[in-house]
C-alpha positions in Angstrom: 17.4 6.2 -18.3 17.4 7.0 -14.6 17.3 4.5 -11.9 13.9 4.6 -11.1 12.7 3.5 -14.9 15.6 0.9 -14.8 14.1 -0.3 -11.4 10.7 -0.8 -13.2 12.2 -2.1 -16.5 13.6 -4.7 -14.5 10.5 -5.8 -11.9 8.4 -6.0 -14.9 10.4 -7.4 -17.3 9.6 -4.4 -19.9 11.5 -2.9 -22.9 13.1 0.5 -22.2 10.5 2.2 -25.0 7.9 0.9 -23.1 9.1 2.4 -19.7 10.4 5.4 -21.2 7.2 6.1 -23.1 4.8 5.3 -20.5 6.5 7.2 -18.1 6.5 10.2 -20.1 2.7 9.8 -20.8 2.4 9.7 -16.4 4.1 12.8 -16.2 2.4 14.7 -19.1 -0.8 14.0 -17.0 -2.7 11.4 -19.0 -4.8 8.9 -16.9 -3.9 5.1 -16.5 -7.5 4.7 -19.0 -6.6 7.2 -21.3 -3.1 5.9 -21.5 -4.5 2.2 -21.6 -7.1 3.0 -24.2 -5.5 5.3 -26.6 -1.9 5.1 -26.2 -1.6 1.3 -27.1 1.0 2.3 -30.0 3.3 4.0 -27.8 3.6 1.7 -24.4 3.8 -1.5 -26.6 0.6 -3.0 -26.0 0.6 -2.8 -21.8 -2.6 -3.7 -20.2 -4.3 -1.7 -18.0 -3.4 -3.8 -15.2 0.4 -3.3 -16.0 -0.2 0.2 -16.3 -1.8 0.4 -12.9 0.6 -1.5 -10.9 3.4 0.1 -12.7 1.9 3.7 -11.2 1.8 2.6 -8.4 5.1 1.5 -7.9 6.4 4.2 -9.5 4.9 6.6 -6.7 6.2 4.4 -4.2 9.7 4.4 -5.7 9.9 8.5 -6.1 8.3 8.9 -3.1 11.3 6.8 -1.4 13.8 8.3 -3.0 12.2 12.1 -2.1 12.4 10.6 1.5 16.1 9.8 0.9 17.2 13.3 -0.1 15.2 14.4 2.2 16.6 12.7 5.3 20.5 13.0 3.6 19.8 16.6 3.9 19.0 17.2 7.4 21.7 14.6 8.3 24.2 16.3 6.6 23.0 19.7 7.9 23.4 18.0 11.8 27.3 17.5 10.3 26.9 13.4 10.7 26.4 12.4 7.3 29.0 9.9 7.0 29.9 7.8 4.0 28.8 4.7 5.8 25.3 6.2 6.5 25.2 8.0 3.3 25.4 4.2 1.6 22.8 3.3 4.3 20.3 5.7 3.5 21.0 4.6 -0.3 20.5 1.3 -0.2 17.2 1.2 1.8 14.0 -0.2 0.2 11.1 0.9 2.0 10.1 4.0 3.9 9.8 2.0 7.3 13.8 1.3 6.8 14.8 5.3 6.3 12.6 6.0 9.4 14.5 3.8 11.5 17.8 5.1 9.8 16.6 8.8 10.9 15.4 7.9 14.3 18.8 8.5 16.0 19.2 12.0 14.1 15.7 13.3 14.4 15.0 15.9 17.0 14.0 14.6 20.0 11.9 16.0 23.1 14.2 16.1 26.0 14.2 12.6 27.1 16.3 10.7 30.0 19.2 10.1 27.6 19.2 13.6 27.0 19.0 14.9 30.2 21.6 12.5 31.5 24.0 13.6 28.4 23.4 17.4 30.1 24.8 15.8 33.1 27.8 15.0 31.5 27.5 11.2 31.7 27.1 10.4 28.0 31.2 9.4 28.3 30.8 7.2 31.0 27.8 5.6 28.8 30.4 4.9 25.9 32.7 3.2 28.2 30.2 1.0 29.6 28.9 0.1 26.4 32.4 -0.5 24.8 32.6 -3.0 27.7 36.7 -3.4 27.3 37.9 -2.4 31.0 37.7 -4.7 33.7 37.3 -1.8 36.2 34.7 -1.7 38.8 31.5 0.1 36.8 30.7 1.9 40.4 34.5 2.8 40.5 34.0 3.7 37.0 30.7 6.1 38.1 32.1 7.4 40.9 34.6 9.7 38.7 31.3 11.2 37.5 29.8 12.1 40.7 28.6 16.0 40.3 26.4 17.4 42.6 26.0 21.0 40.6 24.3 18.7 37.7 22.7 16.7 40.0 24.7 13.6 40.1 25.0 12.5 44.0 26.1 9.3 43.6 27.6 6.5 41.8 24.1 5.0 41.4 23.0 8.3 40.0 25.9 8.4 37.4 25.1 4.7 36.3 21.5 5.5 36.1 21.9 7.9 33.4 24.5 6.2 32.0 22.2 3.5 30.9 19.6 5.6 30.1 21.9 7.0 27.2 23.0 3.3 26.6 19.2 2.5 26.1 18.4 5.0 23.9 21.4 3.8 21.5 20.1 0.4 21.7 16.6 1.4 20.7 17.8 4.0 17.7 19.4 1.1 15.7 17.6 0.6 13.2 19.1 -3.0 12.6 17.5 -4.4 16.3 14.1 -2.3 15.2 13.7 -4.3 11.9 14.2 -7.7 13.8 12.3 -7.0 16.5 9.2 -5.9 14.6 10.1 -9.1 12.5 10.2 -11.4 16.1 6.7 -9.4 17.4 4.8 -10.1 14.1 5.6 -14.0 14.2 5.7 -14.4 18.0 3.2 -12.1 19.6 -0.4 -12.0 20.2 -3.2 -9.2 20.0 -5.7 -9.5 22.6 -8.6 -7.7 23.8 -10.3 -7.4 27.2 -13.5 -5.8 28.4 -13.4 -2.3 28.9 -17.0 -2.2 30.5 -18.9 -4.6 32.3 -21.7 -4.5 30.3 -23.1 -6.2 27.4 -22.5 -5.5 24.2 -22.0 -6.2 19.9 -18.4 -7.0 21.3 -18.5 -9.3 24.0 -17.2 -12.1 21.9 -14.1 -10.2 22.4 -14.3 -9.3 25.9 -11.8 -12.0 26.3 -10.1 -12.3 23.0 -6.5 -13.4 22.1 -5.0 -14.6 18.7 -1.4 -14.8 16.9 -0.6 -11.2 14.8 0.6 -13.7 12.2 -2.7 -15.2 11.8 -6.2 -12.9 13.0 -8.3 -12.1 10.4 -9.0 -8.9 8.7 -12.4 -8.5 10.3 -11.3 -9.0 13.3 -8.8 -6.3 13.4 -11.6 -3.9 12.5 -13.9 -5.2 15.0 -11.3 -4.5 17.4 -10.7 -1.5 16.6 -14.2 -0.2 16.2 -15.0 -1.6 20.1 -11.9 0.4 21.3 -13.2 3.4 19.5 -16.7 3.1 21.1 -14.9 2.6 24.4 -15.8 -1.1 25.0 -12.5 -2.7 24.6 -9.0 -2.2 25.1 -6.7 -4.0 22.6 -2.7 -4.8 22.9 -0.2 -6.7 21.6 1.6 -9.1 23.8 4.8 -11.2 23.3 7.0 -12.8 25.9 9.6 -9.7 26.5 12.7 -12.7 26.6 12.2 -13.3 22.9 13.1 -9.7 22.1 15.3 -9.0 25.0 17.5 -12.4 24.8 18.3 -11.0 20.6 19.2 -7.6 22.0 21.4 -8.9 24.5 22.9 -11.6 21.6 24.0 -7.7 19.7 25.0 -6.5 22.6 26.5 -7.9 25.6 30.1 -8.8 24.5 31.4 -9.7 28.0 30.3 -11.4 31.1 32.1 -8.2 33.2 30.4 -5.9 35.2 30.1 -3.5 32.2 28.4 -6.2 30.3 26.0 -7.1 33.1 25.0 -3.2 32.9 24.3 -3.7 29.3 22.4 -6.5 29.9 20.2 -4.4 32.0 19.9 -1.4 28.9 18.5 -3.9 26.9 15.4 -5.0 28.8 14.8 -1.1 29.2 15.6 -0.3 25.8 12.6 -3.0 25.0 10.1 -2.3 27.0 10.3 1.5 27.0 11.5 2.5 23.8 11.1 -0.2 21.6 8.1 -2.1 22.3 5.7 1.2 22.6 6.6 2.1 19.2 6.6 -1.1 17.3 3.1 -1.9 18.9 1.9 1.2 17.1 3.6 0.4 14.1 2.1 -3.2 13.7 -1.5 -2.0 14.8 -1.4 0.4 11.9 0.1 -2.1 9.7 -3.1 -4.9 10.7 -5.5 -1.8 10.5 -4.3 -0.8 6.6 -4.3 -4.0 5.7 -7.6 -4.8 7.3 -9.2 -1.7 5.7 -7.8 -2.7 2.2 -9.1 -5.9 2.4 -12.6 -4.9 3.3 -12.8 -2.4 0.7 -12.3 -5.1 -1.8 -15.2 -7.2 0.1 -17.4 -4.4 -0.5 -16.3 -3.8 -3.8 -17.1 -6.9 -5.0 -20.7 -7.4 -3.0 -21.5 -3.9 -4.8 -20.4 -4.7 -8.0 -23.7 -7.6 -7.7 -25.5 -5.1 -7.2 -24.2 -2.3 -9.3 -24.3 -5.0 -12.6 -28.2 -6.1 -12.1 -29.7 -5.8 -15.7 -31.2 -2.3 -15.9 -33.8 -3.5 -18.4 -35.5 -6.8 -17.3 -36.0 -9.6 -20.1 -34.0 -7.8 -22.4 -31.1 -8.6 -24.8 -29.0 -6.1 -25.2 -26.1 -4.8 -28.2 -23.4 -2.1 -26.5 -22.0 0.0 -28.9 -18.9 2.1 -27.8 -18.6 5.0 -30.8 -15.2 5.7 -32.2 -13.0 6.4 -35.7 -9.9 4.9 -36.1 -10.0 2.4 -34.1 -13.6 1.3 -34.9 -16.9 0.3 -33.1 -16.5 -1.9 -30.2 -19.1 -4.3 -29.9 -20.7 -6.3 -26.9 -24.1 -8.6 -26.4 -25.2 -9.2 -23.0 -28.1 -11.4 -22.4 -30.8 -10.7 -19.7 -28.5 -11.8 -16.6 -25.8 -9.3 -17.8 -23.5 -12.6 -18.8 -21.7 -11.6 -22.3 -23.0 -13.1 -25.3 -20.5 -12.0 -27.9 -18.3 -9.2 -29.0 -16.6 -8.1 -32.0 -15.6 -4.7 -33.7 -17.2 -2.7 -36.5 -16.0 0.3 -38.5 -18.8 2.3 -39.6 -18.3 6.1 -38.6 -15.7 7.7 -41.3 -16.4 8.1 -44.8 -13.9 5.4 -45.7 -15.6 2.7 -43.8 -17.1 0.1 -45.4 -21.3 0.5 -43.5 -22.7 -2.0 -45.5 -19.8 -4.9 -43.9 -21.0 -3.5 -40.5 -24.4 -3.6 -40.6 -24.0 -7.4 -41.9 -21.8 -8.0 -38.7 -24.8 -5.9 -36.6 -27.7 -7.8 -38.6 -25.6 -11.1 -37.9 -25.3 -10.8 -33.8 -29.3 -9.3 -33.9 -30.1 -12.6 -35.3 -27.8 -14.8 -33.4 -28.8 -13.8 -30.1 -32.3 -12.3 -30.4 -31.4 -8.9 -29.5 -34.2 -6.1 -29.2 -32.1 -3.2 -27.7 -28.9 -1.4 -28.6 -27.5 1.0 -26.4 -25.2 3.5 -27.7 -22.7 5.5 -25.9 -22.8 9.3 -26.5 -18.7 9.9 -26.7 -17.0 10.3 -29.4 -18.2 8.9 -33.2 -21.6 8.9 -31.1 -23.8 10.8 -33.7 -21.9 8.5 -36.9 -23.4 5.4 -35.0 -26.4 6.6 -34.0 -27.3 7.7 -37.8 -26.1 3.8 -38.8 -28.1 2.2 -36.3 -31.6 3.9 -37.0 -30.8 2.6 -40.6 -30.4 -0.8 -39.6 -33.6 -1.1 -37.0 -35.3 -0.2 -40.5 -33.6 -3.2 -42.2 -34.4 -5.8 -39.8 -37.6 -7.8 -39.2 -37.6 -8.1 -35.6 -38.8 -5.7 -33.1 -35.9 -3.6 -32.4 -34.9 -0.1 -30.1 -32.0 2.2 -29.7 -31.0 4.4 -26.4 -28.0 6.9 -26.1 -26.5 5.9 -22.7 -23.9 8.3 -20.8 -20.3 7.1 -21.5 -19.0 8.4 -17.8 -17.6 5.9 -16.0 -17.0 3.2 -18.6 -13.7 4.2 -19.6 -12.4 4.6 -15.9 -14.2 0.9 -15.1 -13.1 -0.8 -18.9 -9.5 0.2 -17.3 -9.9 -0.6 -13.4 -8.6 -3.7 -11.7 -12.0 -5.1 -11.1 -13.2 -5.0 -15.0 -9.7 -6.8 -15.9 -10.4 -9.2 -13.1 -13.9 -9.6 -14.3 -13.5 -10.0 -17.9 -9.7 -10.9 -17.9 -10.9 -12.6 -21.7 -11.6 -9.3 -23.2 -9.3 -6.3 -24.7 -9.9 -3.0 -22.3 -11.7 -1.7 -25.2 -14.6 -4.5 -25.3 -15.0 -3.9 -21.7 -16.0 -0.7 -22.5 -18.5 -1.9 -25.2 -19.9 -4.5 -21.8 -20.3 -1.6 -19.8 -21.9 0.8 -22.2 -24.5 -2.4 -22.7 
């Protein structure tokens, strides 16, 4: 069993055969609705919800593994892959963590730090960052004056060295991870008017709310206001919260070198880390808000789609099948499920009279006046039985054959599971047909 399969087995508390068989079915191109309905023996009766969650987690884990391999290869090609770095890559749990690890090795455009390195100031930066010398920093910097490389004074040398230190701090994955958390916990999303005119976004012309509390619909409204040119939005935080954290991690001396490292922390946060993390958090908020909006829209839309198309009728839905039988569901004129059952009537070995008796009982019990038959597998045999049944009942009864398109997909969807948690996936299909 590979590592991903083992992780899935532990996270979902499943048996080995369930994971192995399910992954094999997925990798063979089978859809989740198909597996949920027709491969229960292989998966050990896994529900459609479990299969869907497992598939989403499988996809994420495989994407992470592929990214790990790619990042390790790229760093190795640069000759920088150490044992410690390889271990950090292997232990990364999220794509964001991997991005932070790779950041120092990602090919960069020319930055202030790369220009300073080209001027030969990296050794000075390393001496200052180490904070192990008591020598005056300006005396240290004087040794790197080089007019040919446009380093004309000790101040020029120190400025370039601090640019290099700021980038070193910015590229540290642990620092970025902590600052991302600090900003989310302590930061605010604010918006201001970009135009001096009234609009539908006027309530956001002077708006501010904590990142960790802001409602999803407000995030989307601010995004729309920005796109339409009526708002400007930004994330704000007391800089010292993050800068003090960086100093606590990097400043180890009260010497002149320590003071310069503290200045580099300030520059690293304001110029390099915050703009990047601000974009990441805005994107995260937008993605979260978008997912929530889709759920709300789906819930509202389902009420419209599930309105009964035939007014004032109680409908008996039949989802035909051979080996697994015909699934039965009775719904009233409001769409409420009244009863469910399974009858076996499509194969020569089936007791058709028993099936008719069950259907007759449901018809009488609930005053059914319309039967809906799915047009999939075993539909013809089911239609023949129903036509015979209609001749044998006293009430006025009709039937129609309807398209099963979407019924199987719906029955194994998260929405169907939430709507009818008490029903098996097969019975949900019969409800959909009804």
